[in-house]
TIZA-52910 format. One line per 10 residues: number of its first residue (from 1); their letters; for each residue x, y, z of C-alpha. Coordinates in steps of 0.05 Angstrom, whole numbers. Layout:
% residues N
NUM) a) X Y Z; ...
***
This chain:
% residues 659
1) mtfhnsfqls) 965 481 -3484; 903 501 -3446; 884 574 -3434; 843 592 -3373; 811 661 -3369; 812 658 -3292; 797 732 -3282; 740 732 -3333; 774 783 -3377; 728 816 -3427
11) neslldmyra) 737 807 -3501; 763 878 -3504; 816 861 -3452; 836 798 -3489; 843 839 -3553; 888 888 -3515; 929 829 -3491; 935 803 -3562; 958 871 -3587; 1008 875 -3530
21) illprlfeer) 1041 808 -3548; 1039 821 -3623; 1073 889 -3620; 1141 867 -3591; 1143 808 -3640; 1133 852 -3700; 1178 906 -3673; 1234 856 -3660; 1227 826 -3730; 1240 896 -3756
31) mlillrqgkl) 1299 904 -3709; 1331 842 -3738; 1325 871 -3808; 1357 936 -3784; 1412 895 -3752; 1428 859 -3816; 1429 926 -3852; 1482 951 -3804; 1436 1004 -3774; 1438 973 -3705
41) gkwfsgigqe) 1500 947 -3670; 1472 892 -3625; 1407 858 -3608; 1385 810 -3554; 1325 771 -3580; 1264 756 -3539; 1227 719 -3594; 1191 661 -3563; 1190 692 -3493; 1141 749 -3504
51) aiavgaclam) 1086 719 -3462; 1126 727 -3399; 1142 801 -3406; 1074 820 -3432; 1031 776 -3387; 1069 797 -3324; 1069 870 -3342; 994 871 -3356; 982 840 -3288; 1017 897 -3252
61) heeeyilpmh) 990 967 -3236; 1019 1022 -3280; 1049 1059 -3221; 1087 997 -3196; 1159 988 -3214; 1183 933 -3261; 1257 915 -3269; 1265 878 -3335; 1322 843 -3371; 1351 838 -3442
71) rnlgvfttrk) 1293 799 -3472; 1236 838 -3442; 1220 886 -3498; 1147 870 -3482; 1153 906 -3416; 1173 971 -3451; 1121 966 -3506; 1065 946 -3458; 1083 1005 -3413; 1073 1049 -3474
81) vpliklldqf) 1145 1072 -3481; 1146 1109 -3549; 1176 1065 -3603; 1216 1123 -3632; 1247 1136 -3564; 1267 1062 -3559; 1298 1066 -3628; 1337 1128 -3608; 1362 1090 -3548; 1383 1029 -3589
91) qgklsgfskg) 1423 1074 -3636; 1459 1110 -3579; 1429 1178 -3595; 1428 1237 -3548; 1352 1234 -3552; 1352 1163 -3523; 1340 1150 -3450; 1414 1144 -3434; 1438 1200 -3480; 1482 1152 -3520
101) rdrsfhfgth) 1517 1126 -3458; 1491 1055 -3455; 1457 1006 -3500; 1392 967 -3505; 1352 965 -3440; 1406 991 -3393; 1365 1051 -3371; 1306 1070 -3328; 1247 1115 -3336; 1206 1141 -3277
111) ehhivgmish) 1151 1162 -3324; 1138 1089 -3342; 1161 1060 -3275; 1216 1018 -3306; 1286 1007 -3279; 1334 976 -3329; 1388 925 -3317; 1463 927 -3317; 1503 873 -3352; 1520 838 -3287
121) lgpqlavaag) 1447 813 -3285; 1440 797 -3211; 1446 866 -3178; 1377 889 -3200; 1344 838 -3155; 1368 875 -3094; 1347 942 -3125; 1277 914 -3131; 1279 895 -3057; 1299 967 -3040
131) ialgeglagr) 1242 995 -3082; 1193 950 -3046; 1222 970 -2979; 1215 1044 -2995; 1144 1037 -3020; 1126 1001 -2956; 1158 1054 -2912; 1118 1106 -2950; 1054 1069 -2934; 1039 1051 -3006
141) ktctlvftge) 1009 982 -3019; 1047 963 -3081; 1082 904 -3112; 1150 906 -3147; 1166 858 -3204; 1238 839 -3223; 1262 792 -3278; 1322 747 -3280; 1344 689 -3323; 1361 619 -3300
151) ggtsqgdfhe) 1434 636 -3309; 1428 694 -3260; 1401 648 -3205; 1472 622 -3196; 1497 690 -3175; 1504 710 -3103; 1459 771 -3113; 1401 724 -3128; 1408 688 -3062; 1424 749 -3020
161) slnlaavwnl) 1364 787 -3049; 1314 731 -3039; 1338 722 -2968; 1334 796 -2952; 1265 803 -2982; 1241 742 -2943; 1270 766 -2877; 1238 835 -2886; 1172 810 -2917; 1180 854 -2978
171) pviflienng) 1126 852 -3031; 1170 831 -3090; 1156 782 -3145; 1222 750 -3168; 1208 722 -3237; 1257 673 -3269; 1255 666 -3345; 1283 596 -3353; 1297 590 -3427; 1345 532 -3420
181) yalstpvseq) 1411 568 -3434; 1449 624 -3401; 1493 645 -3460; 1508 576 -3486; 1510 535 -3422; 1451 487 -3417; 1413 481 -3351; 1444 412 -3340; 1509 449 -3327; 1479 505 -3287
191) yrcerladrg) 1441 473 -3229; 1421 406 -3199; 1354 421 -3168; 1294 395 -3206; 1259 462 -3209; 1289 531 -3198; 1224 550 -3163; 1244 502 -3107; 1300 550 -3088; 1248 596 -3059
201) lgygmesvqi) 1230 543 -3008; 1299 550 -2976; 1284 623 -2962; 1215 609 -2934; 1177 640 -2992; 1121 615 -3035; 1144 592 -3104; 1113 563 -3166; 1135 539 -3235; 1089 557 -3293
211) dgnnilevyn) 1087 552 -3369; 1120 616 -3392; 1093 609 -3462; 1021 612 -3439; 1006 686 -3433; 942 676 -3393; 977 630 -3344; 1031 682 -3334; 979 738 -3326; 936 697 -3279
221) tvrrysesir) 995 678 -3235; 1026 746 -3230; 959 781 -3219; 938 731 -3164; 1003 739 -3126; 1010 814 -3136; 939 826 -3109; 955 783 -3049; 1022 813 -3030; 998 884 -3036
231) neprpiliec) 956 871 -2974; 1000 817 -2942; 1071 837 -2959; 1119 780 -2974; 1163 758 -3033; 1142 707 -3085; 1186 667 -3133; 1157 649 -3201; 1195 605 -3250; 1171 612 -3322
241) ttfrmrghee) 1194 556 -3368; 1206 579 -3439; 1256 575 -3496; 1300 625 -3532; 1287 618 -3607; 1350 656 -3626; 1420 664 -3598; 1441 699 -3534; 1451 757 -3581; 1450 754 -3656
251) asgvkyipae) 1525 748 -3666; 1530 686 -3623; 1485 642 -3667; 1450 579 -3644; 1496 522 -3667; 1506 499 -3596; 1431 483 -3588; 1405 416 -3615; 1360 427 -3676; 1304 384 -3647
261) hfdqwkekdp) 1296 434 -3591; 1275 487 -3641; 1226 439 -3673; 1194 423 -3605; 1188 496 -3582; 1166 522 -3650; 1100 486 -3635; 1096 525 -3569; 1104 595 -3599; 1067 639 -3548
271) lklfekylld) 1041 687 -3600; 1014 635 -3647; 982 594 -3592; 947 655 -3562; 925 677 -3630; 895 608 -3643; 859 610 -3576; 827 677 -3594; 807 652 -3663; 778 588 -3635
281) srvvnalyva) 741 628 -3582; 716 675 -3636; 744 735 -3599; 778 753 -3665; 774 731 -3737; 827 725 -3791; 810 792 -3821; 820 828 -3753; 887 793 -3744; 911 814 -3813
291) qlklelkaei) 887 886 -3804; 919 892 -3735; 986 867 -3762; 983 919 -3817; 966 974 -3767; 1023 956 -3720; 1073 949 -3777; 1054 1018 -3801; 1064 1045 -3730; 1133 1013 -3728
301) deavrgsftd) 1151 1039 -3798; 1133 1109 -3776; 1177 1104 -3715; 1235 1077 -3757; 1228 1134 -3807; 1227 1185 -3751; 1285 1157 -3713; 1332 1143 -3771; 1321 1210 -3805; 1327 1254 -3743
311) dglildpsse) 1398 1262 -3717; 1372 1260 -3646; 1408 1325 -3628; 1483 1333 -3629; 1522 1296 -3577; 1556 1341 -3526; 1620 1311 -3498; 1629 1370 -3451; 1570 1345 -3409; 1600 1277 -3397
321) eqdmyapfrq) 1641 1293 -3334; 1589 1337 -3302; 1534 1284 -3311; 1573 1232 -3272; 1545 1266 -3210; 1477 1293 -3194; 1482 1369 -3192; 1485 1393 -3120; 1506 1458 -3088; 1525 1443 -3017
331) plvvpeknfs) 1492 1493 -2969; 1541 1511 -2915; 1508 1505 -2847; 1547 1544 -2795; 1545 1515 -2724; 1515 1552 -2666; 1556 1571 -2605; 1542 1508 -2565; 1604 1464 -2562; 1624 1404 -2521
341) ekrymdaisd) 1682 1354 -2517; 1667 1296 -2563; 1706 1234 -2581; 1713 1217 -2655; 1661 1162 -2648; 1613 1207 -2610; 1617 1259 -2665; 1598 1207 -2717; 1541 1181 -2675; 1517 1251 -2661
351) amrlalqrfp) 1516 1266 -2736; 1474 1205 -2751; 1424 1222 -2696; 1416 1294 -2721; 1409 1269 -2793; 1354 1220 -2773; 1318 1277 -2739; 1326 1324 -2799; 1311 1274 -2854; 1250 1231 -2841
361) nlvimgqdia) 1266 1194 -2906; 1334 1169 -2880; 1342 1095 -2867; 1404 1064 -2834; 1421 992 -2851; 1477 946 -2828; 1496 884 -2790; 1481 886 -2715; 1465 960 -2715; 1397 957 -2681
371) tyggafklte) 1391 927 -2611; 1465 912 -2607; 1483 983 -2628; 1535 964 -2680; 1602 930 -2673; 1631 995 -2646; 1567 1019 -2612; 1558 1080 -2656; 1484 1067 -2666; 1470 1048 -2593
381) rfvqefgpar) 1398 1063 -2572; 1380 1088 -2642; 1328 1034 -2652; 1292 1055 -2588; 1290 1128 -2612; 1276 1118 -2687; 1245 1049 -2691; 1265 985 -2727; 1236 1008 -2794; 1290 1061 -2800
391) irntplcesa) 1346 1026 -2761; 1349 960 -2798; 1390 900 -2778; 1411 862 -2840; 1434 792 -2854; 1507 783 -2877; 1492 805 -2948; 1532 868 -2965; 1515 865 -3039; 1440 860 -3028
401) vigaslglsi) 1439 915 -2977; 1478 963 -3021; 1433 946 -3080; 1372 958 -3036; 1400 1026 -3019; 1396 1045 -3093; 1325 1019 -3095; 1308 1064 -3036; 1337 1123 -3074; 1292 1109 -3134
411) vgykslvemq) 1231 1119 -3091; 1257 1180 -3054; 1294 1154 -2993; 1364 1167 -2966; 1406 1109 -2942; 1464 1103 -2894; 1496 1034 -2899; 1546 1012 -2846; 1601 964 -2865; 1619 929 -2801
421) fadfvsmgmn) 1691 935 -2825; 1715 970 -2888; 1747 905 -2909; 1679 873 -2919; 1659 922 -2972; 1691 877 -3024; 1628 834 -3018; 1588 892 -3046; 1639 920 -3095; 1598 909 -3158
431) qivnnlaksh) 1538 945 -3131; 1581 1005 -3112; 1625 1013 -3174; 1575 991 -3227; 1507 1007 -3199; 1512 1065 -3150; 1569 1101 -3185; 1539 1098 -3255; 1465 1106 -3241; 1462 1182 -3251
441) yrwgqpadvv) 1507 1180 -3312; 1465 1125 -3344; 1394 1152 -3334; 1396 1211 -3287; 1378 1173 -3224; 1419 1196 -3163; 1442 1143 -3114; 1429 1180 -3049; 1472 1133 -3008; 1527 1140 -2957
451) irmptgagtg) 1569 1079 -2938; 1605 1084 -2872; 1673 1049 -2873; 1707 1034 -2806; 1778 1028 -2831; 1852 1025 -2814; 1904 988 -2775; 1938 999 -2707; 1896 950 -2667; 1930 884 -2684
461) agpfhsqsne) 1869 860 -2721; 1905 829 -2780; 1893 825 -2856; 1817 825 -2856; 1799 879 -2806; 1854 931 -2817; 1858 950 -2891; 1859 1021 -2915; 1821 1010 -2980; 1801 1080 -3000
471) awfiktpglk) 1842 1073 -3065; 1794 1020 -3089; 1743 1075 -3099; 1780 1139 -3116; 1787 1114 -3188; 1713 1103 -3198; 1677 1162 -3229; 1610 1177 -3197; 1633 1164 -3125; 1654 1214 -3072
481) vlypafprda) 1705 1193 -3020; 1714 1226 -2951; 1764 1211 -2896; 1761 1257 -2835; 1818 1258 -2784; 1784 1296 -2727; 1717 1293 -2690; 1693 1360 -2715; 1706 1342 -2787; 1677 1273 -2776
491) kglllaaled) 1611 1303 -2756; 1608 1360 -2807; 1630 1316 -2866; 1581 1261 -2849; 1523 1310 -2847; 1547 1340 -2913; 1551 1271 -2943; 1480 1255 -2921; 1455 1319 -2954; 1491 1303 -3019
501) pnpvlyfehk) 1448 1262 -3067; 1509 1226 -3095; 1540 1161 -3069; 1592 1175 -3016; 1644 1128 -2986; 1657 1155 -2916; 1720 1127 -2884; 1727 1132 -2808; 1790 1107 -2773; 1769 1059 -2718
511) ylyrkcseev) 1834 1071 -2680; 1811 1143 -2670; 1742 1125 -2643; 1760 1130 -2570; 1830 1161 -2574; 1816 1228 -2608; 1773 1283 -2576; 1762 1357 -2586; 1710 1411 -2579; 1654 1398 -2629
521) pddyfttpig) 1590 1438 -2642; 1529 1405 -2611; 1482 1430 -2665; 1474 1411 -2738; 1528 1437 -2784; 1564 1417 -2848; 1636 1416 -2870; 1645 1429 -2944; 1662 1368 -2986; 1724 1378 -3029
531) kanqlrtgkd) 1756 1431 -2984; 1820 1414 -2947; 1842 1443 -2881; 1911 1474 -2873; 1931 1458 -2802; 2001 1489 -2803; 2039 1538 -2846; 2114 1534 -2857; 2169 1548 -2907; 2211 1484 -2911
541) lviiaygmgv) 2161 1435 -2942; 2088 1416 -2943; 2060 1350 -2917; 1996 1328 -2950; 1959 1276 -2910; 1891 1250 -2888; 1862 1204 -2836; 1914 1174 -2789; 1970 1204 -2830; 1950 1273 -2804
551) hwaleyldeh) 1961 1251 -2732; 2028 1219 -2749; 2050 1284 -2783; 2029 1327 -2724; 2065 1281 -2675; 2129 1284 -2717; 2127 1359 -2725; 2116 1369 -2650; 2178 1326 -2638; 2218 1367 -2688
561) pdisaslidl) 2202 1440 -2675; 2261 1461 -2718; 2224 1440 -2781; 2180 1494 -2811; 2127 1454 -2847; 2059 1466 -2876; 2009 1411 -2862; 1947 1399 -2904; 1892 1352 -2881; 1855 1334 -2945
571) rslvpwdqem) 1792 1309 -2909; 1761 1296 -2977; 1794 1250 -3028; 1743 1255 -3084; 1739 1311 -3099; 1804 1335 -3068; 1829 1406 -3058; 1879 1414 -3115; 1882 1489 -3107; 1904 1488 -3035
581) vaeavkatgk) 1956 1435 -3048; 1984 1472 -3108; 1989 1537 -3069; 2027 1503 -3012; 2074 1468 -3060; 2090 1534 -3094; 2103 1567 -3027; 2151 1513 -3001; 2181 1479 -3062; 2179 1411 -3029
591) alvlhedtlt) 2122 1362 -3019; 2112 1297 -2981; 2048 1257 -2988; 2033 1214 -2927; 1979 1161 -2920; 1966 1095 -2884; 1946 1059 -2947; 1998 1016 -2984; 2046 1053 -3030; 2030 1027 -3100
601) agmgaeisay) 1972 1061 -3135; 1949 1095 -3071; 1921 1165 -3065; 1993 1190 -3058; 2008 1169 -3129; 1951 1212 -3156; 1972 1273 -3115; 2045 1265 -3134; 2027 1261 -3207; 1984 1323 -3202
611) iaehcfefld) 2040 1362 -3169; 2091 1340 -3220; 2045 1359 -3277; 2021 1426 -3251; 2075 1452 -3203; 2139 1425 -3234; 2173 1492 -3242; 2163 1508 -3168; 2195 1443 -3142; 2263 1441 -3109
621) apvmrcasld) 2260 1366 -3098; 2223 1306 -3124; 2154 1295 -3094; 2161 1240 -3042; 2110 1191 -3016; 2109 1157 -2948; 2061 1100 -2945; 2052 1030 -2916; 2086 969 -2944; 2058 934 -3005
631) tavpmnrsle) 2036 874 -2963; 1974 853 -2928; 1966 881 -2858; 1999 834 -2807; 1968 818 -2740; 2031 817 -2696; 2039 886 -2666; 2114 891 -2682; 2101 870 -2753; 2043 918 -2758
641) dhflaksrlg) 2086 976 -2733; 2138 958 -2786; 2083 955 -2839; 2054 1023 -2825; 2079 1086 -2859; 2093 1119 -2792; 2155 1075 -2784; 2186 1107 -2847; 2163 1179 -2837; 2228 1203 -2804
651) ktmeallay) 2274 1176 -2859; 2229 1203 -2913; 2228 1272 -2882; 2304 1272 -2875; 2313 1251 -2948; 2267 1306 -2973; 2296 1361 -2929; 2366 1341 -2952; 2353 1368 -3022
***
């Protein structure tokens, strides 16, 4: 192996580099002892790969974000994260970065400009793209560095993120640590291209394969590209070849790896080779090496003593639920006196325009939303008014765009992401339920993201453009879910959602876009999240509905004036107004929950269970649900009418009133 000091680093800098690569090796050796002693529960070893994390980290500016993986302890130690704090994190202590809520490197720290991974591996690539986008929008000439393994390059997030970064010329270095095995699967069973670096060519980006065990080659390469793309933004793909000297994690062992591989790579140990280079170059001598090792071991010993003797404060289970969401007190903005007739779609469009004017850090992203104005024309002419930097057309890559929205949040931006149809959100499900929803809980980072979801049936659009899929999200802690039925609420709730720093799924029924109108304030105002609206008051029963169900209920009650019914429009599904529902149930003794979504495990099941548990003694009849059939949404209009809950509303009402 040949070392080239391409940037003419001083002897002092080379010594700093040696210390930086030695520290994670010694620290990890101590971690393996603690693991065998039962003091740690799990460990993902990076022994043999330290040159990649350390060399790349040293090449970056301290204020630039790095998104590491399991085996990148060297990123954390090189960024001067206190060892005692890392040990607290590994033990699951309250004093750790994630307050005992997640393990190893599944956390972030703004102080050190590090954003940790989630176990799904690929999603952080898109987050890095979002960080780079936000830094560029803010006018900062920075580079973002994100790690992945060769196994992760098979995931869709890898390809979506590289394509997005290339299309938008984002200054991101995508760094692949190719250690030959994902968990146990060798590269021969993972991909067929000769070099993973060649995948970058398909996305029009520069790419290179380098020796990941040569710390100077890693440093030189990352520094050269990072300096270049700060001034000429574009993504770079770097493949670092290396080897994992231990198992995927310690419990998995290494029996599946041929023994001769260890013999070959033992000779390429990045620490020993760099140490030999420094000795041969007379930058260090044997005495210095021995003294430095003693110094670092003492530093590690001190951190171990401090972490394992301090209880790290007492865990507080009462804070668990409240920390799922970023704290936020919604300011109620009352509208002025100017009103005008607005369609449902106009109210939503008006809300977005006012939000873009009020929040200069708001970015809207989605397919065909710029020049074309969106599939339903709700963003028409926005790009002319606010520019293509803030009104961003995206490729068909829902996962990458949602991941990028979290990256934008990390650097202080708000995001509004449009799903062309709510059905397509399944392509970005992992980013929503595992990244956006858990970000604040894991490390206190809000995901300031609203996802617009054109939803619902009634237009003969069939199984893939008509689903009511709000129930996919109401079970996920960390998300808020809104579903307005009227133009005024559509505007006020969307503005409230955009103020809220938490991730919000905003469902809008596309059948109502042009068919529902009312007087709506022209000015900026907010409708409180979590507060239902009681549209009618009666004594016979209460109907609890949202979205299209509210209109079906109103139509039915207008056709049956003899029925004295209360009608509650929930408007907000997470959180939902339990107090108003309970009061109406107690006043009437009978409750019907109506929604367009399918019956099984829909929102109606949750409301029914709540009523049964909390209002049982006030009930004169079982709580009834009226929902759509447990089938996919058919295209044929007659079949669709039969599918929808509306076709069973009359019989359900008759059955309930008969008690």
